[in-house]
mmCIF file of the N, C-alpha and C atoms, coordinates in Angstrom:
data_MODEL
# 
_entry.id   MODEL 
# 
loop_
_atom_site.group_PDB 
_atom_site.id 
_atom_site.type_symbol 
_atom_site.label_atom_id 
_atom_site.label_alt_id 
_atom_site.label_comp_id 
_atom_site.label_asym_id 
_atom_site.label_entity_id 
_atom_site.label_seq_id 
_atom_site.pdbx_PDB_ins_code 
_atom_site.Cartn_x 
_atom_site.Cartn_y 
_atom_site.Cartn_z 
_atom_site.occupancy 
_atom_site.B_iso_or_equiv 
_atom_site.pdbx_formal_charge 
_atom_site.auth_seq_id 
_atom_site.auth_comp_id 
_atom_site.auth_asym_id 
_atom_site.auth_atom_id 
_atom_site.pdbx_PDB_model_num 
ATOM 1   N N  . MET A 1 1  ? 16.396 -4.753  5.250   1.00 0.00 ? 1  MET A N  1 
ATOM 2   C CA . MET A 1 1  ? 14.734 -4.329  4.466   1.00 0.00 ? 1  MET A CA 1 
ATOM 3   C C  . MET A 1 1  ? 14.121 -5.706  4.896   1.00 0.00 ? 1  MET A C  1 
ATOM 4   N N  . LEU A 1 2  ? 12.923 -4.942  4.828   1.00 0.00 ? 2  LEU A N  1 
ATOM 5   C CA . LEU A 1 2  ? 11.639 -5.808  5.408   1.00 0.00 ? 2  LEU A CA 1 
ATOM 6   C C  . LEU A 1 2  ? 10.781 -6.337  4.364   1.00 0.00 ? 2  LEU A C  1 
ATOM 7   N N  . ILE A 1 3  ? 10.589 -8.067  4.668   1.00 0.00 ? 3  ILE A N  1 
ATOM 8   C CA . ILE A 1 3  ? 9.830  -8.580  3.285   1.00 0.00 ? 3  ILE A CA 1 
ATOM 9   C C  . ILE A 1 3  ? 8.328  -9.246  4.283   1.00 0.00 ? 3  ILE A C  1 
ATOM 10  N N  . LEU A 1 4  ? 7.394  -8.803  3.309   1.00 0.00 ? 4  LEU A N  1 
ATOM 11  C CA . LEU A 1 4  ? 6.522  -8.905  3.924   1.00 0.00 ? 4  LEU A CA 1 
ATOM 12  C C  . LEU A 1 4  ? 5.658  -10.003 2.605   1.00 0.00 ? 4  LEU A C  1 
ATOM 13  N N  . ALA A 1 5  ? 4.719  -11.086 3.074   1.00 0.00 ? 5  ALA A N  1 
ATOM 14  C CA . ALA A 1 5  ? 3.801  -11.726 2.312   1.00 0.00 ? 5  ALA A CA 1 
ATOM 15  C C  . ALA A 1 5  ? 2.729  -11.181 2.277   1.00 0.00 ? 5  ALA A C  1 
ATOM 16  N N  . ARG A 1 6  ? 1.619  -10.407 1.338   1.00 0.00 ? 6  ARG A N  1 
ATOM 17  C CA . ARG A 1 6  ? 0.845  -9.928  1.663   1.00 0.00 ? 6  ARG A CA 1 
ATOM 18  C C  . ARG A 1 6  ? -0.457 -10.627 0.140   1.00 0.00 ? 6  ARG A C  1 
ATOM 19  N N  . LYS A 1 7  ? -1.577 -10.380 0.885   1.00 0.00 ? 7  LYS A N  1 
ATOM 20  C CA . LYS A 1 7  ? -2.192 -10.353 -0.297  1.00 0.00 ? 7  LYS A CA 1 
ATOM 21  C C  . LYS A 1 7  ? -3.434 -9.676  -1.304  1.00 0.00 ? 7  LYS A C  1 
ATOM 22  N N  . ILE A 1 8  ? -3.908 -9.684  -2.338  1.00 0.00 ? 8  ILE A N  1 
ATOM 23  C CA . ILE A 1 8  ? -5.234 -8.384  -2.412  1.00 0.00 ? 8  ILE A CA 1 
ATOM 24  C C  . ILE A 1 8  ? -5.724 -7.850  -1.132  1.00 0.00 ? 8  ILE A C  1 
ATOM 25  N N  . ASP A 1 9  ? -5.626 -6.925  -1.376  1.00 0.00 ? 9  ASP A N  1 
ATOM 26  C CA . ASP A 1 9  ? -6.846 -5.785  -0.322  1.00 0.00 ? 9  ASP A CA 1 
ATOM 27  C C  . ASP A 1 9  ? -5.862 -6.077  1.254   1.00 0.00 ? 9  ASP A C  1 
ATOM 28  N N  . GLU A 1 10 ? -5.001 -6.741  1.628   1.00 0.00 ? 10 GLU A N  1 
ATOM 29  C CA . GLU A 1 10 ? -4.289 -7.025  2.704   1.00 0.00 ? 10 GLU A CA 1 
ATOM 30  C C  . GLU A 1 10 ? -3.305 -5.511  2.834   1.00 0.00 ? 10 GLU A C  1 
ATOM 31  N N  . VAL A 1 11 ? -3.174 -5.073  4.002   1.00 0.00 ? 11 VAL A N  1 
ATOM 32  C CA . VAL A 1 11 ? -2.822 -3.556  4.038   1.00 0.00 ? 11 VAL A CA 1 
ATOM 33  C C  . VAL A 1 11 ? -1.168 -3.249  5.077   1.00 0.00 ? 11 VAL A C  1 
ATOM 34  N N  . VAL A 1 12 ? -0.178 -2.558  4.537   1.00 0.00 ? 12 VAL A N  1 
ATOM 35  C CA . VAL A 1 12 ? 0.796  -2.822  5.374   1.00 0.00 ? 12 VAL A CA 1 
ATOM 36  C C  . VAL A 1 12 ? 0.711  -1.011  5.665   1.00 0.00 ? 12 VAL A C  1 
ATOM 37  N N  . MET A 1 13 ? 1.235  -1.043  7.501   1.00 0.00 ? 13 MET A N  1 
ATOM 38  C CA . MET A 1 13 ? 0.978  0.119   7.811   1.00 0.00 ? 13 MET A CA 1 
ATOM 39  C C  . MET A 1 13 ? 2.409  0.533   7.983   1.00 0.00 ? 13 MET A C  1 
ATOM 40  N N  . ILE A 1 14 ? 3.103  1.726   7.612   1.00 0.00 ? 14 ILE A N  1 
ATOM 41  C CA . ILE A 1 14 ? 4.122  2.569   7.988   1.00 0.00 ? 14 ILE A CA 1 
ATOM 42  C C  . ILE A 1 14 ? 3.852  3.619   8.997   1.00 0.00 ? 14 ILE A C  1 
ATOM 43  N N  . GLY A 1 15 ? 4.532  3.333   10.504  1.00 0.00 ? 15 GLY A N  1 
ATOM 44  C CA . GLY A 1 15 ? 3.658  4.318   11.292  1.00 0.00 ? 15 GLY A CA 1 
ATOM 45  C C  . GLY A 1 15 ? 1.877  4.361   11.660  1.00 0.00 ? 15 GLY A C  1 
ATOM 46  N N  . ASN A 1 16 ? 2.011  5.969   11.995  1.00 0.00 ? 16 ASN A N  1 
ATOM 47  C CA . ASN A 1 16 ? 0.084  5.655   12.463  1.00 0.00 ? 16 ASN A CA 1 
ATOM 48  C C  . ASN A 1 16 ? -0.493 6.385   11.053  1.00 0.00 ? 16 ASN A C  1 
ATOM 49  N N  . ASN A 1 17 ? -0.032 7.029   9.805   1.00 0.00 ? 17 ASN A N  1 
ATOM 50  C CA . ASN A 1 17 ? -0.736 7.380   9.113   1.00 0.00 ? 17 ASN A CA 1 
ATOM 51  C C  . ASN A 1 17 ? -0.426 7.266   7.828   1.00 0.00 ? 17 ASN A C  1 
ATOM 52  N N  . VAL A 1 18 ? 0.897  6.329   7.441   1.00 0.00 ? 18 VAL A N  1 
ATOM 53  C CA . VAL A 1 18 ? 0.930  6.008   6.027   1.00 0.00 ? 18 VAL A CA 1 
ATOM 54  C C  . VAL A 1 18 ? 0.320  4.322   5.823   1.00 0.00 ? 18 VAL A C  1 
ATOM 55  N N  . SER A 1 19 ? -0.296 4.075   4.936   1.00 0.00 ? 19 SER A N  1 
ATOM 56  C CA . SER A 1 19 ? -0.956 2.541   5.098   1.00 0.00 ? 19 SER A CA 1 
ATOM 57  C C  . SER A 1 19 ? -0.299 2.122   2.961   1.00 0.00 ? 19 SER A C  1 
ATOM 58  N N  . ILE A 1 20 ? -0.257 1.358   2.752   1.00 0.00 ? 20 ILE A N  1 
ATOM 59  C CA . ILE A 1 20 ? 0.026  0.595   1.942   1.00 0.00 ? 20 ILE A CA 1 
ATOM 60  C C  . ILE A 1 20 ? -0.606 -1.087  1.638   1.00 0.00 ? 20 ILE A C  1 
ATOM 61  N N  . THR A 1 21 ? -1.895 -0.600  0.356   1.00 0.00 ? 21 THR A N  1 
ATOM 62  C CA . THR A 1 21 ? -2.557 -1.520  0.483   1.00 0.00 ? 21 THR A CA 1 
ATOM 63  C C  . THR A 1 21 ? -2.557 -2.346  -1.423  1.00 0.00 ? 21 THR A C  1 
ATOM 64  N N  . ILE A 1 22 ? -2.542 -3.633  -1.215  1.00 0.00 ? 22 ILE A N  1 
ATOM 65  C CA . ILE A 1 22 ? -2.234 -4.598  -2.077  1.00 0.00 ? 22 ILE A CA 1 
ATOM 66  C C  . ILE A 1 22 ? -3.487 -4.691  -3.196  1.00 0.00 ? 22 ILE A C  1 
ATOM 67  N N  . ALA A 1 23 ? -3.623 -3.454  -4.446  1.00 0.00 ? 23 ALA A N  1 
ATOM 68  C CA . ALA A 1 23 ? -4.671 -3.856  -4.809  1.00 0.00 ? 23 ALA A CA 1 
ATOM 69  C C  . ALA A 1 23 ? -5.069 -4.878  -6.130  1.00 0.00 ? 23 ALA A C  1 
ATOM 70  N N  . ASP A 1 24 ? -3.552 -5.284  -6.573  1.00 0.00 ? 24 ASP A N  1 
ATOM 71  C CA . ASP A 1 24 ? -3.992 -6.523  -7.952  1.00 0.00 ? 24 ASP A CA 1 
ATOM 72  C C  . ASP A 1 24 ? -2.528 -6.841  -7.801  1.00 0.00 ? 24 ASP A C  1 
ATOM 73  N N  . ILE A 1 25 ? -2.832 -8.043  -8.077  1.00 0.00 ? 25 ILE A N  1 
ATOM 74  C CA . ILE A 1 25 ? -1.473 -9.079  -8.518  1.00 0.00 ? 25 ILE A CA 1 
ATOM 75  C C  . ILE A 1 25 ? -1.524 -9.803  -10.062 1.00 0.00 ? 25 ILE A C  1 
ATOM 76  N N  . LYS A 1 26 ? -0.743 -9.100  -10.738 1.00 0.00 ? 26 LYS A N  1 
ATOM 77  C CA . LYS A 1 26 ? -0.840 -9.639  -12.045 1.00 0.00 ? 26 LYS A CA 1 
ATOM 78  C C  . LYS A 1 26 ? 0.391  -10.231 -12.624 1.00 0.00 ? 26 LYS A C  1 
ATOM 79  N N  . SER A 1 27 ? 0.829  -11.542 -13.014 1.00 0.00 ? 27 SER A N  1 
ATOM 80  C CA . SER A 1 27 ? 2.278  -12.324 -13.501 1.00 0.00 ? 27 SER A CA 1 
ATOM 81  C C  . SER A 1 27 ? 3.289  -11.839 -12.020 1.00 0.00 ? 27 SER A C  1 
ATOM 82  N N  . SER A 1 28 ? 4.003  -11.151 -13.026 1.00 0.00 ? 28 SER A N  1 
ATOM 83  C CA . SER A 1 28 ? 5.311  -10.390 -12.314 1.00 0.00 ? 28 SER A CA 1 
ATOM 84  C C  . SER A 1 28 ? 5.266  -8.844  -11.809 1.00 0.00 ? 28 SER A C  1 
ATOM 85  N N  . GLN A 1 29 ? 4.099  -8.486  -11.708 1.00 0.00 ? 29 GLN A N  1 
ATOM 86  C CA . GLN A 1 29 ? 3.408  -7.242  -11.574 1.00 0.00 ? 29 GLN A CA 1 
ATOM 87  C C  . GLN A 1 29 ? 2.462  -7.205  -9.965  1.00 0.00 ? 29 GLN A C  1 
ATOM 88  N N  . VAL A 1 30 ? 3.245  -5.906  -9.405  1.00 0.00 ? 30 VAL A N  1 
ATOM 89  C CA . VAL A 1 30 ? 2.351  -6.253  -7.965  1.00 0.00 ? 30 VAL A CA 1 
ATOM 90  C C  . VAL A 1 30 ? 1.387  -4.398  -7.710  1.00 0.00 ? 30 VAL A C  1 
ATOM 91  N N  . GLN A 1 31 ? -0.125 -3.921  -7.926  1.00 0.00 ? 31 GLN A N  1 
ATOM 92  C CA . GLN A 1 31 ? -0.447 -2.657  -8.052  1.00 0.00 ? 31 GLN A CA 1 
ATOM 93  C C  . GLN A 1 31 ? -0.525 -2.588  -6.480  1.00 0.00 ? 31 GLN A C  1 
ATOM 94  N N  . ILE A 1 32 ? 0.366  -0.918  -5.736  1.00 0.00 ? 32 ILE A N  1 
ATOM 95  C CA . ILE A 1 32 ? -0.556 -1.061  -5.095  1.00 0.00 ? 32 ILE A CA 1 
ATOM 96  C C  . ILE A 1 32 ? -0.892 0.380   -4.623  1.00 0.00 ? 32 ILE A C  1 
ATOM 97  N N  . GLY A 1 33 ? -1.401 0.996   -3.830  1.00 0.00 ? 33 GLY A N  1 
ATOM 98  C CA . GLY A 1 33 ? -2.146 1.738   -3.484  1.00 0.00 ? 33 GLY A CA 1 
ATOM 99  C C  . GLY A 1 33 ? -1.381 2.455   -1.854  1.00 0.00 ? 33 GLY A C  1 
ATOM 100 N N  . ILE A 1 34 ? -1.504 3.723   -1.906  1.00 0.00 ? 34 ILE A N  1 
ATOM 101 C CA . ILE A 1 34 ? -0.395 4.490   -0.899  1.00 0.00 ? 34 ILE A CA 1 
ATOM 102 C C  . ILE A 1 34 ? -1.531 5.553   -0.146  1.00 0.00 ? 34 ILE A C  1 
ATOM 103 N N  . THR A 1 35 ? -1.592 5.196   0.918   1.00 0.00 ? 35 THR A N  1 
ATOM 104 C CA . THR A 1 35 ? -2.638 6.276   1.302   1.00 0.00 ? 35 THR A CA 1 
ATOM 105 C C  . THR A 1 35 ? -1.710 7.317   2.887   1.00 0.00 ? 35 THR A C  1 
ATOM 106 N N  . ALA A 1 36 ? -1.356 8.686   2.248   1.00 0.00 ? 36 ALA A N  1 
ATOM 107 C CA . ALA A 1 36 ? -0.453 9.008   3.340   1.00 0.00 ? 36 ALA A CA 1 
ATOM 108 C C  . ALA A 1 36 ? -1.479 10.979  3.458   1.00 0.00 ? 36 ALA A C  1 
ATOM 109 N N  . PRO A 1 37 ? -0.511 11.481  4.406   1.00 0.00 ? 37 PRO A N  1 
ATOM 110 C CA . PRO A 1 37 ? -1.002 12.511  4.296   1.00 0.00 ? 37 PRO A CA 1 
ATOM 111 C C  . PRO A 1 37 ? -0.342 13.886  3.707   1.00 0.00 ? 37 PRO A C  1 
ATOM 112 N N  . LYS A 1 38 ? -1.162 14.509  3.058   1.00 0.00 ? 38 LYS A N  1 
ATOM 113 C CA . LYS A 1 38 ? -0.325 15.803  1.787   1.00 0.00 ? 38 LYS A CA 1 
ATOM 114 C C  . LYS A 1 38 ? 0.859  15.983  2.134   1.00 0.00 ? 38 LYS A C  1 
ATOM 115 N N  . GLU A 1 39 ? 1.095  15.832  3.229   1.00 0.00 ? 39 GLU A N  1 
ATOM 116 C CA . GLU A 1 39 ? 2.459  16.800  3.607   1.00 0.00 ? 39 GLU A CA 1 
ATOM 117 C C  . GLU A 1 39 ? 3.730  15.840  3.410   1.00 0.00 ? 39 GLU A C  1 
ATOM 118 N N  . VAL A 1 40 ? 3.533  14.527  3.196   1.00 0.00 ? 40 VAL A N  1 
ATOM 119 C CA . VAL A 1 40 ? 4.292  13.374  3.268   1.00 0.00 ? 40 VAL A CA 1 
ATOM 120 C C  . VAL A 1 40 ? 4.483  12.767  1.833   1.00 0.00 ? 40 VAL A C  1 
ATOM 121 N N  . PRO A 1 41 ? 5.315  13.424  1.087   1.00 0.00 ? 41 PRO A N  1 
ATOM 122 C CA . PRO A 1 41 ? 6.112  13.093  -0.302  1.00 0.00 ? 41 PRO A CA 1 
ATOM 123 C C  . PRO A 1 41 ? 5.722  11.712  -0.916  1.00 0.00 ? 41 PRO A C  1 
ATOM 124 N N  . VAL A 1 42 ? 5.641  11.025  -1.650  1.00 0.00 ? 42 VAL A N  1 
ATOM 125 C CA . VAL A 1 42 ? 5.458  9.805   -2.022  1.00 0.00 ? 42 VAL A CA 1 
ATOM 126 C C  . VAL A 1 42 ? 6.118  10.028  -3.634  1.00 0.00 ? 42 VAL A C  1 
ATOM 127 N N  . HIS A 1 43 ? 6.395  8.940   -3.922  1.00 0.00 ? 43 HIS A N  1 
ATOM 128 C CA . HIS A 1 43 ? 7.124  8.845   -5.521  1.00 0.00 ? 43 HIS A CA 1 
ATOM 129 C C  . HIS A 1 43 ? 7.587  7.419   -5.570  1.00 0.00 ? 43 HIS A C  1 
ATOM 130 N N  . ARG A 1 44 ? 8.018  7.394   -7.104  1.00 0.00 ? 44 ARG A N  1 
ATOM 131 C CA . ARG A 1 44 ? 8.320  5.993   -7.365  1.00 0.00 ? 44 ARG A CA 1 
ATOM 132 C C  . ARG A 1 44 ? 9.737  6.532   -7.408  1.00 0.00 ? 44 ARG A C  1 
ATOM 133 N N  . TYR A 1 45 ? 11.018 5.387   -7.207  1.00 0.00 ? 45 TYR A N  1 
ATOM 134 C CA . TYR A 1 45 ? 12.333 5.639   -6.390  1.00 0.00 ? 45 TYR A CA 1 
ATOM 135 C C  . TYR A 1 45 ? 13.058 6.443   -7.333  1.00 0.00 ? 45 TYR A C  1 
ATOM 136 N N  . GLU A 1 46 ? 12.269 5.924   -8.953  1.00 0.00 ? 46 GLU A N  1 
ATOM 137 C CA . GLU A 1 46 ? 13.125 6.706   -10.205 1.00 0.00 ? 46 GLU A CA 1 
ATOM 138 C C  . GLU A 1 46 ? 13.065 8.386   -10.178 1.00 0.00 ? 46 GLU A C  1 
ATOM 139 N N  . ILE A 1 47 ? 11.999 8.745   -9.936  1.00 0.00 ? 47 ILE A N  1 
ATOM 140 C CA . ILE A 1 47 ? 11.562 10.171  -9.719  1.00 0.00 ? 47 ILE A CA 1 
ATOM 141 C C  . ILE A 1 47 ? 11.964 10.329  -8.475  1.00 0.00 ? 47 ILE A C  1 
ATOM 142 N N  . TRP A 1 48 ? 11.939 9.903   -7.074  1.00 0.00 ? 48 TRP A N  1 
ATOM 143 C CA . TRP A 1 48 ? 12.679 10.713  -6.463  1.00 0.00 ? 48 TRP A CA 1 
ATOM 144 C C  . TRP A 1 48 ? 14.246 10.546  -6.918  1.00 0.00 ? 48 TRP A C  1 
ATOM 145 N N  . ARG A 1 49 ? 14.751 10.264  -7.091  1.00 0.00 ? 49 ARG A N  1 
ATOM 146 C CA . ARG A 1 49 ? 16.240 9.807   -7.424  1.00 0.00 ? 49 ARG A CA 1 
ATOM 147 C C  . ARG A 1 49 ? 16.424 11.044  -8.562  1.00 0.00 ? 49 ARG A C  1 
ATOM 148 N N  . ASP A 1 50 ? 15.647 11.303  -9.521  1.00 0.00 ? 50 ASP A N  1 
ATOM 149 C CA . ASP A 1 50 ? 15.816 12.370  -10.224 1.00 0.00 ? 50 ASP A CA 1 
ATOM 150 C C  . ASP A 1 50 ? 16.009 13.921  -9.707  1.00 0.00 ? 50 ASP A C  1 
ATOM 151 N N  . ILE A 1 51 ? 14.926 14.045  -8.510  1.00 0.00 ? 51 ILE A N  1 
ATOM 152 C CA . ILE A 1 51 ? 14.640 14.872  -7.557  1.00 0.00 ? 51 ILE A CA 1 
ATOM 153 C C  . ILE A 1 51 ? 15.643 15.226  -6.728  1.00 0.00 ? 51 ILE A C  1 
ATOM 154 N N  . GLN A 1 52 ? 15.932 14.283  -6.296  1.00 0.00 ? 52 GLN A N  1 
ATOM 155 C CA . GLN A 1 52 ? 17.272 14.044  -4.995  1.00 0.00 ? 52 GLN A CA 1 
ATOM 156 C C  . GLN A 1 52 ? 18.489 14.535  -5.963  1.00 0.00 ? 52 GLN A C  1 
ATOM 157 N N  . ASN A 1 53 ? 18.731 14.539  -7.258  1.00 0.00 ? 53 ASN A N  1 
ATOM 158 C CA . ASN A 1 53 ? 20.278 14.956  -8.356  1.00 0.00 ? 53 ASN A CA 1 
ATOM 159 C C  . ASN A 1 53 ? 19.682 16.297  -8.659  1.00 0.00 ? 53 ASN A C  1 
ATOM 160 N N  . ALA A 1 54 ? 18.608 16.865  -8.979  1.00 0.00 ? 54 ALA A N  1 
ATOM 161 C CA . ALA A 1 54 ? 18.488 18.662  -9.160  1.00 0.00 ? 54 ALA A CA 1 
ATOM 162 C C  . ALA A 1 54 ? 18.312 19.040  -8.341  1.00 0.00 ? 54 ALA A C  1 
ATOM 163 N N  . GLU A 1 55 ? 18.094 18.410  -6.712  1.00 0.00 ? 55 GLU A N  1 
ATOM 164 C CA . GLU A 1 55 ? 18.171 19.615  -5.648  1.00 0.00 ? 55 GLU A CA 1 
ATOM 165 C C  . GLU A 1 55 ? 20.024 19.569  -5.375  1.00 0.00 ? 55 GLU A C  1 
ATOM 166 N N  . LYS A 1 56 ? 20.193 18.535  -5.747  1.00 0.00 ? 56 LYS A N  1 
ATOM 167 C CA . LYS A 1 56 ? 21.883 18.157  -5.386  1.00 0.00 ? 56 LYS A CA 1 
ATOM 168 C C  . LYS A 1 56 ? 22.362 19.261  -6.482  1.00 0.00 ? 56 LYS A C  1 
ATOM 169 N N  . ASN A 1 57 ? 22.030 19.154  -7.703  1.00 0.00 ? 57 ASN A N  1 
ATOM 170 C CA . ASN A 1 57 ? 23.079 19.811  -8.519  1.00 0.00 ? 57 ASN A CA 1 
ATOM 171 C C  . ASN A 1 57 ? 22.410 22.154  -8.663  1.00 0.00 ? 57 ASN A C  1 
ATOM 172 N N  . LEU A 1 58 ? 21.352 21.584  -7.737  1.00 0.00 ? 58 LEU A N  1 
ATOM 173 C CA . LEU A 1 58 ? 21.172 23.230  -7.488  1.00 0.00 ? 58 LEU A CA 1 
ATOM 174 C C  . LEU A 1 58 ? 21.633 24.128  -6.393  1.00 0.00 ? 58 LEU A C  1 
ATOM 175 N N  . ALA A 1 59 ? 22.117 22.862  -5.321  1.00 0.00 ? 59 ALA A N  1 
ATOM 176 C CA . ALA A 1 59 ? 23.150 23.763  -4.352  1.00 0.00 ? 59 ALA A CA 1 
ATOM 177 C C  . ALA A 1 59 ? 24.518 23.346  -4.336  1.00 0.00 ? 59 ALA A C  1 
ATOM 178 N N  . LEU A 1 60 ? 24.696 22.824  -5.819  1.00 0.00 ? 60 LEU A N  1 
ATOM 179 C CA . LEU A 1 60 ? 26.564 23.240  -6.248  1.00 0.00 ? 60 LEU A CA 1 
ATOM 180 C C  . LEU A 1 60 ? 26.790 24.494  -6.438  1.00 0.00 ? 60 LEU A C  1 
ATOM 181 N N  . PRO A 1 61 ? 28.059 24.776  -6.181  1.00 0.00 ? 61 PRO A N  1 
ATOM 182 C CA . PRO A 1 61 ? 28.085 26.725  -6.857  1.00 0.00 ? 61 PRO A CA 1 
ATOM 183 C C  . PRO A 1 61 ? 28.278 26.288  -8.481  1.00 0.00 ? 61 PRO A C  1 
ATOM 184 N N  . GLN A 1 62 ? 28.131 27.254  -9.074  1.00 0.00 ? 62 GLN A N  1 
ATOM 185 C CA . GLN A 1 62 ? 28.049 27.353  -10.612 1.00 0.00 ? 62 GLN A CA 1 
ATOM 186 C C  . GLN A 1 62 ? 29.119 27.880  -10.826 1.00 0.00 ? 62 GLN A C  1 
ATOM 187 N N  . ARG A 1 63 ? 30.157 27.716  -11.682 1.00 0.00 ? 63 ARG A N  1 
ATOM 188 C CA . ARG A 1 63 ? 31.280 27.529  -12.278 1.00 0.00 ? 63 ARG A CA 1 
ATOM 189 C C  . ARG A 1 63 ? 31.252 28.889  -13.324 1.00 0.00 ? 63 ARG A C  1 
ATOM 190 N N  . SER A 1 64 ? 31.990 29.893  -13.060 1.00 0.00 ? 64 SER A N  1 
ATOM 191 C CA . SER A 1 64 ? 31.857 31.243  -14.383 1.00 0.00 ? 64 SER A CA 1 
ATOM 192 C C  . SER A 1 64 ? 32.277 30.170  -15.513 1.00 0.00 ? 64 SER A C  1 
ATOM 193 N N  . LYS A 1 65 ? 31.805 30.983  -16.635 1.00 0.00 ? 65 LYS A N  1 
ATOM 194 C CA . LYS A 1 65 ? 32.888 30.212  -18.127 1.00 0.00 ? 65 LYS A CA 1 
ATOM 195 C C  . LYS A 1 65 ? 33.536 31.666  -18.438 1.00 0.00 ? 65 LYS A C  1 
ATOM 196 N N  . ASN A 1 66 ? 34.441 32.323  -18.532 1.00 0.00 ? 66 ASN A N  1 
ATOM 197 C CA . ASN A 1 66 ? 35.630 33.373  -18.369 1.00 0.00 ? 66 ASN A CA 1 
ATOM 198 C C  . ASN A 1 66 ? 36.307 32.493  -19.479 1.00 0.00 ? 66 ASN A C  1 
# 
């Protein structure tokens, strides 16, 4: 894991086309802005995990209830 110190309005680049900007810092919360191409999905981890679990469940063979 890379840990960086940033101040408000400072930016971190991921590759050539994803940027993360520190928008605000209030007590223990940091607000970030993410700029990425439309084809790059951006989700909070909790949402991403739910999507992964749903996709995994769809890929499992369904058991018949006989």
